[in-house]
N, C-alpha and C positions, 0 to 999 in steps of 0.2 A: 057213151061218155062224151061230154063236151069239153072243149079247151078254150079258155079266154086269156087274153093278155092284158095286164094292168099297167098303165103308164108306159107304153112302148115308145121307143125312139128308133133311130136308124140302126142302132147297134144291139139293143137289148130291151127287155121289159123289166120293170121293177118287180113284177111278180107274174107268175103264170098259174092259173087254176086249171087243173086237169081232174075232172070229176070232183071228188071231195077233198083232194089234196091241193095245197097251195105251196108253190116253190118260190121263195123270195130270192132275188138277186143278192149278191154280196153287198152289204151295207158298210159304208166307211164314214168316219166323222168329217165334219167341215172344219173343226178347230184343229188346224195342222200343228200348232205349237203347244197344244195342251198336253198335260201329263196323261199317262195311260188310264187312270181312273176316270178323268173327265172325257177322254175319247171313248172309252167303253160305255159310259153312261149316255153320251150323246148317240152313239150307234144303236144301243138298245132302245132308246127313245124313237129312233127312226123305224125300228122293227115294230114297236108298239103302234106307231102311227099307220104303217102299212097294214098291219093286221086289223086295226080298227076300221080302215077304209074298206076292207074286205069282209067285215062283219065278225071279226074274231078278236081274241086276246092272247097274251102270252101263255095262258093256260092251254091253248090249242096247239102249241108247238109240239112236234113229234121228235125232231132232231135239230141240232145246232152244230155247226162247225165254226170254230173260232180260230182265226189265223193271226198270229202275232209276228210283227217284224223282228222282235227281240224277245226270246223266251225269258229274259230277266224281268219282263213286264208281267209274268204270270201271276204273281201274288197281287199286284195292283189291279189287274183285270179281274181276278177272282173276287176281290173285295167289292168291286162295283157289281159284278155278276150276282154275288150272294145277296146284295141289297135289293136287287131287281127280281130275281127268279122267283116263281111261285113254288115254294117248298113242298106244297102238296101234290103238284103235278109237274115236276121238273122234266124237261125233255132229255132224251139221250144226247150226250155231248162229246165232242172230240175237240182237242186243242192242239195246234201244231205251230211250229215256227217256219216262216217262209219269208222270202225276200220282199214280197209285195211290190215287185218291180213295176207293175203297171199302174199302181196307185200314185197319186200326187205325193211329192216330197213331204215328209213329216207325218204321214199316216202311219200309225203304229198298230192298227187293228182292222180286220175285216171280218164280218160275221155273216154267215150263210145259214138260212133257216128253212125248215119245211114244217107246215102246219096241216092239221086235219080239220077241215071246215065243212061239215055236211051241209048241203044246200037247204 
């Protein structure tokens, strides 16, 4: 099995492919002052872009972890998620509330995803 790093920097890679599995780094929005719906939509767009660069789509997602700074944002996040997710092939998903202490101020969401992308 081979392992490759996608868009690495001194601290992390945006994605790592290990065989047929692709592990995406946590994605956060750039719009720090936007509402949760807009932050969610932007973050999901970043996931779409990374998957496309690697030859995949959201239909290839296996699992997603969604971290919210405030669980009061759950309904707003879910509305954006429901508009985005492929209802025929939804990934396994977990959502939790966390401090997101290492994220820039104003970030309300971080999404971590794993995809199956056969070579």
